[in-house]
C-alpha positions in Angstrom: -91.8 74.1 -190.1 -92.1 75.1 -186.5 -91.4 78.8 -186.0 -88.7 80.5 -184.0 -86.1 77.8 -183.4 -83.3 79.9 -184.8 -84.5 83.0 -183.0 -84.6 81.0 -179.7 -81.1 79.7 -180.2 -79.9 83.3 -180.8 -81.7 84.4 -177.6 -80.1 81.5 -175.7 -76.8 82.9 -176.9 -77.6 86.4 -175.7 -78.7 85.2 -172.3 -75.4 83.3 -171.9 -73.4 86.4 -172.8 -75.3 88.5 -170.3 -75.1 85.9 -167.5 -78.9 85.4 -167.1 -78.6 81.8 -166.1 -81.9 81.9 -164.2 -83.6 82.1 -167.6 -81.9 79.1 -169.2 -84.5 76.7 -167.9 -87.1 78.6 -169.9 -85.2 77.6 -173.1 -84.2 74.0 -172.2 -86.4 71.0 -172.1 -86.2 68.5 -169.3 -85.4 65.7 -171.7 -82.5 65.4 -174.1 -82.9 64.9 -177.9 -83.6 61.1 -178.0 -83.0 60.4 -174.3 -85.0 60.9 -171.1 -83.1 61.1 -167.8 -83.8 58.1 -165.5 -84.8 58.1 -161.9 -82.5 60.2 -159.8 -80.7 61.6 -162.8 -80.9 65.5 -163.2 -83.1 66.9 -165.9 -81.3 68.1 -169.0 -82.2 71.7 -168.2 -80.7 71.5 -164.7 -77.5 69.7 -165.8 -76.8 72.1 -168.7 -77.6 75.1 -166.5 -75.2 73.9 -163.8 -72.5 73.3 -166.4 -72.9 76.8 -167.9 -73.0 78.3 -164.4 -69.6 76.7 -163.6 -68.2 77.9 -166.9 -69.4 81.5 -166.4 -68.0 81.7 -162.9 -64.6 80.6 -164.1 -64.7 82.4 -167.5 -66.4 85.8 -166.7 -66.2 86.8 -170.4 -67.8 83.5 -171.6 -69.4 83.8 -175.0 -71.4 81.2 -177.0 -71.9 81.6 -180.7 -74.2 79.5 -182.9 -73.2 79.3 -186.6 -74.5 77.5 -189.6 -77.9 76.9 -188.1 -80.2 74.7 -190.3 -83.7 73.7 -189.4 -85.8 71.0 -191.1 -89.5 70.7 -191.5 -90.0 68.6 -188.4 -88.3 71.2 -186.1 -84.9 69.5 -185.8 -81.9 71.8 -186.0 -78.2 71.5 -186.4 -75.6 74.1 -185.7 -72.0 74.7 -184.9 -71.5 76.1 -181.4 -68.3 77.9 -180.3 -67.7 78.4 -176.6 -64.9 80.8 -175.6 -63.7 82.7 -172.6 -60.7 83.6 -170.4 -59.9 81.2 -167.6 -59.6 83.8 -164.8 -61.1 81.8 -161.9 -60.9 78.3 -160.6 -62.7 75.7 -162.7 -63.2 72.2 -161.3 -60.2 72.5 -159.1 -57.9 74.1 -161.7 -56.7 77.6 -160.7 -57.3 80.5 -163.1 -54.5 80.7 -165.6 -55.5 83.8 -167.6 -55.4 81.7 -170.8 -58.1 81.9 -173.5 -59.9 78.5 -173.6 -62.8 77.1 -175.6 -64.0 74.7 -178.2 -66.1 74.4 -181.3 -68.3 71.5 -182.1 -71.6 70.3 -183.7 -74.9 70.3 -181.8 -78.2 68.7 -182.7 -81.4 70.3 -181.4 -85.0 69.3 -181.4 -87.9 71.7 -180.6 -90.2 70.4 -177.8 -93.1 72.9 -177.6 -91.5 76.3 -177.0 -88.3 74.8 -175.6 -85.5 72.8 -177.2 -83.5 69.7 -176.4 -79.9 68.8 -177.2 -78.3 65.4 -177.6 -76.6 64.0 -174.5 -73.8 62.9 -176.9 -73.2 66.6 -177.8 -72.2 67.3 -174.2 -69.4 64.7 -174.6 -67.9 65.4 -178.0 -64.1 65.2 -178.4 -64.0 68.9 -178.5 -64.4 68.8 -174.7 -61.2 66.8 -174.5 -59.6 69.8 -176.1 -60.9 71.9 -173.1 -59.3 69.3 -170.8 -56.0 69.8 -172.5 -56.3 73.6 -172.3 -56.9 73.3 -168.6 -53.7 71.3 -168.4 -55.3 68.2 -166.9 -53.2 66.3 -169.4 -49.8 67.1 -170.8 -50.5 69.0 -174.0 -47.1 68.1 -175.5 -47.6 64.3 -175.1 -51.2 63.8 -174.3 -51.4 60.3 -175.9 -48.7 58.9 -173.6 -49.5 60.5 -170.3 -52.5 59.4 -168.3 -54.6 62.4 -167.3 -55.2 63.2 -163.7 -58.5 64.7 -162.9 -59.4 66.5 -159.6 -62.0 64.8 -157.6 -64.3 67.7 -158.0 -64.5 67.2 -161.8 -68.2 66.9 -162.5 -69.2 63.2 -162.5 -71.1 63.3 -165.7 -68.3 64.9 -167.7 -65.8 62.5 -166.1 -67.9 59.6 -167.3 -68.7 61.0 -170.7 -65.7 62.8 -171.8 -62.5 61.0 -170.7 -61.8 58.9 -167.7 -58.2 58.2 -168.2 -55.9 55.3 -169.0 -55.7 51.8 -167.5 -52.1 51.2 -166.8 -50.1 52.6 -169.8 -52.9 52.1 -172.3 -56.2 53.9 -172.8 -58.0 50.7 -171.9 -57.1 47.0 -171.3 -59.1 45.6 -174.3 -57.2 47.0 -177.3 -56.0 43.5 -178.2 -59.6 42.4 -178.8 -60.0 44.8 -181.8 -60.3 43.0 -185.1 -62.3 45.3 -187.3 -62.1 49.0 -188.2 -64.7 49.7 -190.8 -68.4 49.2 -190.4 -69.9 46.5 -192.7 -73.3 48.3 -192.8 -74.4 51.9 -192.2 -77.7 51.2 -190.5 -78.9 49.6 -187.2 -80.6 46.6 -188.7 -82.5 45.8 -185.6 -84.0 49.3 -185.6 -84.9 48.9 -189.3 -86.7 45.7 -188.5 -88.7 47.4 -185.7 -89.3 50.6 -187.7 -87.4 52.8 -185.3 -85.1 55.7 -186.0 -81.7 56.0 -184.4 -79.9 59.2 -183.5 -76.4 57.8 -184.0 -74.6 54.6 -184.8 -71.8 52.7 -183.1 -69.7 49.7 -184.3 -68.3 46.9 -182.1 -64.6 46.7 -182.8 -64.5 43.1 -181.8 -67.0 41.6 -184.3 -68.2 44.5 -186.5 -71.8 44.6 -185.2 -73.4 48.0 -185.9 -76.1 49.2 -183.5 -77.8 52.4 -182.2 -76.2 54.5 -179.5 -77.0 54.7 -175.8 -79.2 57.8 -176.3 -81.5 55.9 -178.6 -84.7 54.2 -177.5 -83.4 50.7 -178.1 -79.7 51.0 -177.1 -78.8 48.1 -179.4 -75.0 48.6 -178.9 -75.4 48.4 -175.1 -77.6 45.3 -175.6 -74.8 43.8 -177.8 -72.3 44.4 -175.0 -74.5 42.8 -172.4 -75.2 39.7 -174.6 -71.6 39.2 -175.9 -69.2 40.9 -173.5 -67.7 42.8 -176.5 -66.9 46.0 -174.6 -65.0 48.2 -177.0 -66.7 50.1 -179.8 -66.4 53.3 -181.8 -68.7 56.0 -183.2 -69.3 55.9 -186.9 -70.6 59.4 -187.2 -68.7 61.4 -189.8 -67.9 64.2 -187.3 -66.7 61.9 -184.5 -63.5 59.9 -184.1 -63.6 58.4 -180.7 -63.6 54.9 -179.1 -65.3 53.9 -175.9 -64.7 50.9 -173.6 -67.7 49.8 -171.5 -65.5 47.7 -169.1 -62.9 50.3 -168.4 -65.2 53.3 -168.7 -62.6 54.9 -171.0 -63.1 57.3 -173.9 -60.3 58.2 -176.3 -59.6 59.3 -179.8 -59.2 56.4 -182.2 -55.9 58.0 -183.4 -54.5 56.8 -180.1 -54.5 53.3 -181.5 -51.5 54.2 -183.6 -49.6 55.3 -180.6 -50.2 52.3 -178.4 -49.9 49.6 -181.1 
């Protein structure tokens, strides 16, 4: 088993608490776990450092805690990360409120030499939507019915990955195409045929096709969309409950289906 992964995560936590952002790039790999940024796309180490810098400026008492860390023989780790702080200063156009904000969610980590990489998906888990609600970018009392309004300074990658809002009075314009809800298989059969390993699975809600996610090497779900035009799918990870629409670029909790009919 590669040595020091848990210790490096704990040191990462300490540096965040102390505000030593200039050291984060010494901990983070340029690639994500299972995904390499394309031409013109920021390195993972730069993107995550910029995000943490924004959070620390707005939440001066920002803390990050890693719990339930588990490391396998190949150097892959899982943990639960809790991010907390007091919203004292402006964050992405939202004035400081003095409220305590934060989220808790799973994170997957791979050791790359003496650095570690996280999944791109883990920057976009539904827990971040909870942060959006806490910042009052949506109506917390009726979040399913009211379209969120984001300031134009909201970071583009979070806007794209976390929640882009509703189309009209619905989370997307393709809900009527949904015909299936449960996956017929629990593997990406195309990856199995080519002897590839997928980081996560997605299911087409139009026909039930199951394919690997966009952070995988083969991106079979994206290929399925390009070949069929079936644009709406959901994660079938046990710890995720979201739906994504390629056409409307919309991300929402699958529980919203019960609210819009």
